[in-house]
N, C-alpha and C positions, 0 to 999 in steps of 0.2 A: 500364400498370397503376398503380393507386394504391398508396400505401404500405400502407394498410389491407388491400387485397386480397393484397398480397405477404405480410404478416404472417399473415393467415388461412391462405393456402396453405402457408406454411412451417411454421406450428404443427402442421398436420395431417400433416407428414412425420415426426412423432415418435410413439412408442408410447404414445398416450393414448387411452383409451376415451371415449365420449361425443361430444357435438356442440359444435363451436366456438361460443362465445357472445359473443366480443368481445375487444378489446385496447386498452390505453392505454400511452403512453410511461411509462417508470419510471426513477426515480433521477436523480442529478445528475452522473453520470460523463461525461467528455469524450472517451473513447477509443472504446468500443463503443456500439452502439445497443441499448437495452434496452427490453423491453415486458413488461407484466403481461398475460398472456392468460388467459382464463377458458373452461373447458369445463363443460358441464352433464352431470353424471353422476348417474344415478338421481334426477333431479329437483333435484339440489343443485349450486350453483356451486363449482367447484374451480379454484384459481388456480395458475399456473406462471409462471416467469420465462423469457422467450425473449430470446436475445442474438445479435446479429451481431458476430462477432469482426472487429476492424479489422486486416485483414491487411497494411495499409500500415505499421503499427507492429509487429505481430507477424508476421514474415515466414514463419514455419513454424507455421501453425495446428494442424496435426496433432500436432506435437511438443508444443505447448502443451496440447492436449487430452489427450494421453497422460499428461503430468504431472498434470493435474487428476484424471484418472480414477484414477491410482495413489494419489494423495494422499487423495482422498475415500474410496476403498475402504479404505485403511489406517485412516483416522480412524474410519470407520463400524465397523470391526471392533474398534477400541480402546474405543468407547463402547457396544458392543452390549448390555452388561448394565445400562446406566443408564436410568432412567426418562426418558420424553420424548426418546429418543435421535434420533428423526427430525428434531428441531429443532436438534440440536447440530452437525450436519455437512450441508454442501450435498449434495443428492442429484441426480445426473445422470439424465435420462430418455433412454434409447437412441433413436436414429432407427429408422425402420421397416426400413431395410436393414441394421441391425446396429450400426454404430459409435455412439459418443456424440456425434456431430456430423453435420450435414447440409450438403451442398454444393448450392446452388441453381444454376439454369441460367446465372446471371451469374457464377458462381465465388465467391460469398459463402459463408463458413463460418458456420454457426449451431449453437447449443447450447441445451438447455433444462434448467432445474432445477425441482424442486418448490418451491413458494412457502413460505417460513417464516412461518407465521401467528402472530399475537399477539406480534409483536416488531417493532422499528423500528430504523432507523439515523438518526443525527443528523450534520449537517455540521459542527457546532461543539460543543465540550465546554462544558457548562453548570455542572458541579460537580466537585469533587474526587472524589466517589464514582464519577461516570461515568468519570473518568480512571483511577481504580483498576480499575474493571471492565474497561475496554478493555485495559489493560496486562496484567491477569490472563488475559484471553482470548487475547491474542497469545502470552503466555508458555506457556499451556497448549497452544496450537497447535504451537509449537516442540517442547515436551516430548513430545507424542504422536507426533511425526514423527522423534524421535531414532533409533528402531529401524526406520525404513522400510527394507525389504530392498533389496538391489542389484537391478538396476543403478542407477547414478547417474542422477538426473533430468537432463533436457535443460536447457541454458541458453537460455531464451526470448529474452533480450536480452543479447548478449555484453558483458562488462565493465560491467555496469549500475552497480555501486557500486565500481568501481576508481578511487578518487579520484586517484591519480597520473596515470592516463590522461585523466581529466577535466581535469586541470590542463594537460596537454600540448595537449589540444584547445583550451583557452583561449589558450595561447601561440600556437598556429597561427592562431586567429581574430584575435588582436591583430596578428600579423605581416602577415596578408593584408588585414585591415581592408576587406573587400569593400563594406561599407555606409558607409564613411567616418565611423564613429561612435567610433573609439577616443579621439579628443580629448574627446568629450563624456562619456566614462566614465573619465577619468583618475583621479579619486579612488577609484573602485571597483577599478580595476586595481591601484592602489597597495595597497589593503587585501588584495587577492588575493595579491599577491607577498609581502606581509608575513607571510602565513600559509602560505606554500608548504611550510615544514618539517613541518607537521602531516599532510600528505596521505598519507604512507606509514606512519604510526604503527600503525594496526590491521593493515595487511598484514604488517608486520615483527614483530608481537607474538606470533607462533606460536599463533594462535587456531585451534581446530578448525573444520572445515567443518561446517555445519549445513544442514538444510532450512529455508529462511527465506521469509517472505511477500514482503518487499521493497517493500511499499506500505502501511505500517502507519498510514494516516490513520484518524482516529477513526471516520469513516463506513464503514469496512470491518469494523466489529463490529456485530452485531445485538444489541440490548438487549431483554430480556424486558419486555413491556408492564406487567406487574404487579410483578415483583421488582426490575427495573432491572439484573438480572444480565447480564453479557456472555455470551451463549449460543453464538454461532456467528460464526466468521471467514469473511468473504466476499471476492469479487474475487480469485480465485486465479491470474490470468493471469501474474503474475510470480513465482509459487512456483518456486524452483529452489535449487541449492546456493549457499550464501553464508555470511556471518558473522552470528551471532545479534545482535551489537551494531549491525549496520546497521539491523535492525528496531527495536531499542530506541532508538537514536539518532534515527531518523525519527519515533518517537512523541514524543520531546522536542521535536523541531523543529516538529511539526504540532499538538501539543496543549497547549503551555505558554503560548503567547502569545494574548491576546484579540483581536489585530488580524488582519485579512484578509491573505492572502499578498501582495496587491498594494497594501496600505495606503500612501497617500502621506504621511499625517501620522505621521511616525516617532516622535513622542512617545507614540503608542499602542502601540508595539511593545516588549514586555518579556517576559522569561521569568518567569512567576509561580512562585515557589519552592514554593508549596503544591501546585501542579499537578505539578511535578517530583517532589515527595515522594510524591504519590499514585501516579504512574507507577512509581516505584522499588518502593514497597511492593506494588503490584498485580503487577508483573512478577515480583518475587522470590517472591511467594506461590505462584506456579505453576512458575516456571523456576529458582528458586534451587537446587534440589537436583540439577540436571544441569549447571549452569554451572561451568566451571573457574575456578581462582583468577585466571588471567590475564583471563578474560572479566569477572569481577566487578570486577577492578581498573581496567578500562577503561570501565565503564558511564558514568561521568560524562563522560569524554572523548568518548564516542560521540555524544552530543547536539551537542557542539561541532563535531565533524567532519562530521556529516550536514547540519548547518545551513550550514557552509562549502561543502560539496560542492554543495548545491542552489543556493547563491548564485552559484557560478562557472558552473553549468549555465545559469542565467538570463542571466548576463553574457555567456557564450559565444554564446548564441542571439541576444542583442541585437546583438552585434558582427557576427554572420553574417547579419543582416537578418531576424531572426524566422523562421527556417526550420523550427523544431520546435514550439514552443509557440504556441497560438492567442493572438492579441493583439487588443485593441480600441482601442488608441491607439499612437502612434508610440514612446513611451518605456515601454510597458507592461512589457517584460522588464527594463528598467533599474530601474523602480520595484520590481519583484519582487526583483531583486538587492539593492537598498538595504534592503528589508525584512528579507531574510535576514541581511545583514551587521549590521544594527542588533540583531537577535536574537542574533547571534553575540557582539556586544559585551556585551549583557546577560548572556549565559551566562558570559562570561569574568569579568565583575565578581563573579559569584556562585560561581565555581568552588571557592573554599576552603570556603564554606558547604556546597556540594554534597558535597565530599569528607568534611566532618565528619559529614554526615548518613549517608553510606555507612558510615563507621566506627562509627556509633552503632547501626545496625540489626543486630539479631541474625539473621543470614541462615541459612535452613534447609539447611545443607549439612554 
């Protein structure tokens, strides 16, 4: 069977009226396979997003989908009185046999969402207003989920942001050195060990458990085509219990530097203070009234920690022979690590200024 035929057959396993009219690949994600599928309904084309869940990464697709179903249902109820509410939350389409997922003959798990029209996602931040809007959207996402009823959500990836355990994994990779690369990464290993003491700061800070997104890249927020407002948070595979500051810190990591994650010219890597300020103001505009004092006190630190954590994850994978992240060259993961550590250095140079900004902002709490 061709991939097109598979997509057509799979799309028709969901509760959609009309005739299948076509499909194209969609988005820039590296984990799941995503398609924009079109059905003709009453003579008009209607679009949906069809995705194959990568069950080699997400070992329990049913638990993952149960999380997404609970979260989207809760969010939909929270925004039910708002105009244009169908564009504010992802809407799952049930499969013909009932669940919000379909399992094909090869054991692949699929899901379908309504397409959010008149909105777009961008891979890179182009302005401080966009950074503000993204942070505001992620903060609102967290806020609306504060009162999600029990039971606790499933952990879709165990210890995903447990930085001390990430450091232990690095130590094990150094000790085993299965790819014979430790000597090539000696400067990066030294940086990692120089920062070992920061790994447990958030875990020991007595912060409340929240429902968090855990992948707060800029392209996981849909921006309205007309207003530029951040209207909908997408890519909910890693939504699970966590710390609010993991989400904010990852925004700092991914949205403040103009350089690509694997940039080899490290002179291009810097934390742009204007972008950081936009993230802080946008996030606090929506999340400020539920954050605790301890959470607010660690906002600046969270960007530093999440940048360090991602750096040691890239370094660990390099030492293990590139077992996790896709690479296109031999030192790809080492270059990624160096980029993170250069960004970490830039954050550390500006920490006092970042702290002063936090003190100057009149927070809505």
